[in-house]
C-alpha positions, 0 to 999 in steps of 0.5 A: 548462280556462279558467273560467265566463264568460257575458254577462248584460246589456248596457246603454248610456248615452244622454242620461243614461238607462241602457237595453239588453238582456239576454243571460242564456241558454245559447243567446240568439238576437237574431233581427235583420234589417238595421238593427236594430243586431245588429253595434252591440252585438256590437262594443260588447259587446266594446269595454266589455271592453277590446277595441281592435279593434272598430268602433263604429257612429255610434250608439254614438260619436255618442249613447252616454256609456258601455257597461256589459256584466254578465258572470258568471265563477267569481269572481261578477258583474262589470260592466264600464263603459267611458267613451267619452270617457275611454277607462277601463274600471271593473270591479265585482265585485258580489259582492265590491265589488272595483273596477279602473279601467284604461285601454284603450290604456295607457301605458308600464308600465300594466295594460291593461282587456283584460289584466284581462278576459282574466284573468276569462276564465282566459287569461293575458295575454303579451308575448314576442319571439314574439308577443303574447296580448291581448284582441284576437287572443283576441277573434278565438277567441271572436267572428265579426264580421259583416264577417269571416264571409266572408272569411280566418280570424282577421281583421287580427290579426297572424301572430306574435300569432295563432300564440302566441294559438292555442298558448295557447288550445288548450293546445299552447305547451309552455314547456318546449320553448321553454325549452329551445329558448332554452337551446339557442340561447343555448349554440350561440351561446356555443359560436360565440362561443368558437370565434370567440375561439379563431379570433382569438387563432390568428390574432393569434398568426399576425401575429407569427410563432407563437412557442414558449414558448421563444422568448417566455421568452428575449424576456421575459428579454432585455427585462427585462435591457434594462429593469433596464440602463436603470433602473440608468443612471437611477439613476446619472444622478440621482444625479450630477444631485443633485451637480451640482444642489448646485453649480449651486444655489450658483452660482444663489445667487451670481448672485441675490445679484450681481443683489441688489447691482446693484439696491442700487447702482442705487438708491444712484445714483438717491439721489445723482443725486436729491441733485445736483438740490438742490446744483444749485439752491443753487448757482444761488441763490448765484450770483444772490445773489452777483451782487446783492452785487456789483451793490449793491457797485458804486458809483453813477455815475448817478442812479436817477431821471434816468439822468445821470451824477453827475459832470455836476452843472453845466449848464442846466435844472432840478436833480435832486430826487434827487442834489442832496440831501446822503447822511449814510448813505453810508458805513454803507450802503457797508459793509454792501454790502461785507459782503454781497458777502463772504457771497455770494461765500463761500456761492457758494464753499460751493455749488460745493464741495458740488456737486463733491462730490456729483458725485464721489459720484454718478459713484462710485455709477454706478461701483459699479452698473456693476461690480455689473452686470458681476459679475451678468452674469459670475456668471449666465454662470457658472451658465448655463455649468454647466448646459449643460455638466453639467447639460443633458447628464445630464438629456437622457441621464436622459430618454433612459434613461427612454424606453429603460426604458419602450420595454423594459418595454412590450415586456416587457408585449407579451411576457408578453400573448403568452405569457399568449395562449398559456395563455389559447389553450389554455383556449380550446380547452377552453372552446370544446370544452365549449361546443360539447358543452354546446350539442349537449347542449341541442340534444338536449334541445330536440329531445326536448322539441320531439318530445314537444310535437309529438306533443302538437300533433299529438294536439290537432290530431286531436281538434279534427279529429274535432270540427270534422268533426263540426260542419262535414260536417252543415252541408253534407254535399253540399259537405264531404267532409272537415274538419280542423285543420292541426296547424302552423297550428291552422287549419281545412282544408275538403276539403284546402283552406284558407280562401283557396283555398275558393270564396267563391261556394259559401258554404264560407268563412262555413260554415267560420268558423262551424264553427271557432267552434263547434268552439271552443265544444266544445273549451272543454266537453271538452278540459281543456287548452284556455283558451277560455272557453265561450261564442261570439258569432256575428254573422250568420254566415249572410251569406255563404251566399246567397239562393234555396232553396240558401241557405235550405238551408244556413242551416237546416242551419247553424243546426240544428248550432248548436241541437244544440251548445248546452247548459246548460255554455256560452254561444252568441250568435247574431245572424241573421235566420233563426229557429232550425229546433229549440229547444234547452233554455235558448233565449231568442229576441227579435225585433228590426228596424228599427222595434224595434231592440236599442237602443230608447232610441237617438235615431232620425235624424228625431228628431235633425233 
C-alpha cells in the first residue's frame, strides 16, 4: 500500500508576488465555471511535481515565473517549486530541511524530478525492456484531465508504459514470474544455440566424408611421418649448406682480396700517370732551354739593329751605330754560350731519359691493374659458379622441404582438429541435451509461477470489478448494467464493452472515467497491494454528460457517489461548476468564475493592454 499523499497548497509567482489557493481538505471542491482557471491550476500542480505531459495555459507561460505546490507525505510536509525558465524543480522538506534540486527533463544519467515525486508517493520509478513507470504514466491514474474525460482511457501514454504502470500500481506485477520468464527464455535460447552448434558440427563433418576415429588416426600417423621426414631432410640440407657455405665464404674472401688488389693497382697506375705529367713538363722546358742555347751559340751574321749582313760593310750611306764599334768580350761570350749549350743538351737528354723511365713504370702499373682485374673477375666467377652449383640447389631443396613440412604439419593439425571435433560433437550432444532439459525445467517453473501470477491477477481484477460496479452502477443505474475490470488490460468495461465501444452521446465515457478514478482511490484505501496514492484530482469530469434535465440528473448522481466515496483517510479534489448534492465530512468548497478566478493576482488581458 502506498503512503500518504495530499495536496495542501498551490502558489504562483507573478510579477515578484506569490499568491494561490489552499487545497488542504479531504474533499476539496473547486466550484468553478468556464474562465475561472480550474484546468490551469490542476495542470500547473502536476507540472510542479515534474510531469512533462501536462499542457500549461498562456496565463502560466506568459505571466508566471514559478509554480509551488505544498503536499504532505509520511515523511512530512514538502514543497516543490518549478522554475519555469530553468525547468528545474526544487524539493524542500519543511520538517527535516532536506533539499533536492532536479531537472524536469534530465540528460543522460541524471535523476528526474518526476522520479523523486514517485518516491514520495511510494511508487517505484522503473525503466525496463517491457516499458517504463514514470510520473506521466502514474499521472493518468491519479488525475483526470478535462480534455481526457470524454476520450479513451489513459490518454496519449504508450501502451507498453501504461501496461507496466497498471501492473505495478495495482500490485499484479509478479517479479518472480518475470524473473522465471527471463530465465526460461535465456535457457531456451541457450538450448537452441547448443542444438545449432551440434547441427553445424555434423554438417562440417559431412563435408569431408564423415571419417571414423580409425581413419583420422591413420591420417594423423601418415602426416606426422611425412612431417618428420621433411624435418630430417631439412636437417641434412642444413648440414651440407653449412659445409659449402664455408667453402663459399673462403672464395668470396679471395674475390674480395682480388678486388682490393685491383683497387691498389688502379691507384698505382693513377699515381704513375700523374708523375708523367711533370716529366712531360720538364722535358718541354729542357727542349726550350736547348733551343735557346743553340740559338745563343750560333754566330751572329746580321746586325740586330739594321738587319744587314755583317760581311757587307762597304758601300754608300751612313754607318751602323752598332756594328762599327770594336767587340773585346766576343770570345768570353762565345765560350759561355758554348757551355750553356752543353748544359742544355745534357738537361734535355736527362729529361728524355726520365720521361722514358716514367712511361715504362706507368705501362707496368697499367699491366698490373689489368692482371688484377682479370684475377678478380676469375675469382668472382669462381665464387658465383660455386654458389650456383652447390649452394642454390640446396637452398631450393631446403625451401621445398620446408614448404612440404609446413603442409604436412598443417594437414596434421587439420586432422587433429577433425579428431577433436568428434570429441566436441559428443560434448555438444551432452550439452544440448542438458540445455534442453534445463530449458524445459525453466519453462515449467515459469508456467507454474505464471499460473500463480494469473490467479492473483484474476483475484485482483475481481476485487477491482466489485469496487467499480459499486461506484459506476449507482451513477447511472438505468444505463449501466455491469461494470468490470478486464484482467488482461486492467481497463474498465461497461456493459461488457470497452470505452472505445461505448456510445459517447449517452455520457457513459465520462461516467466510466470518473468511476475508474474513484475505484483507484477506493482500491488505494482498501487493497494492501495497491501502490496508488490515496489522492485523486478530477478536473471537470462531468463535461461529457450533456445538458438538460438528463445531464443534470446524471451529474447529480455522479456527484452523489463522489461525496459518498470521500473520507478522512484520502483526498478528493473536484473541479465542477455544479454544487455537491451532499456535504461529506471534511468538505471545503470555494466558488470561482471569470470575475473571481482561482489565480487572483494574475494580470487580466485588459490590464496587459
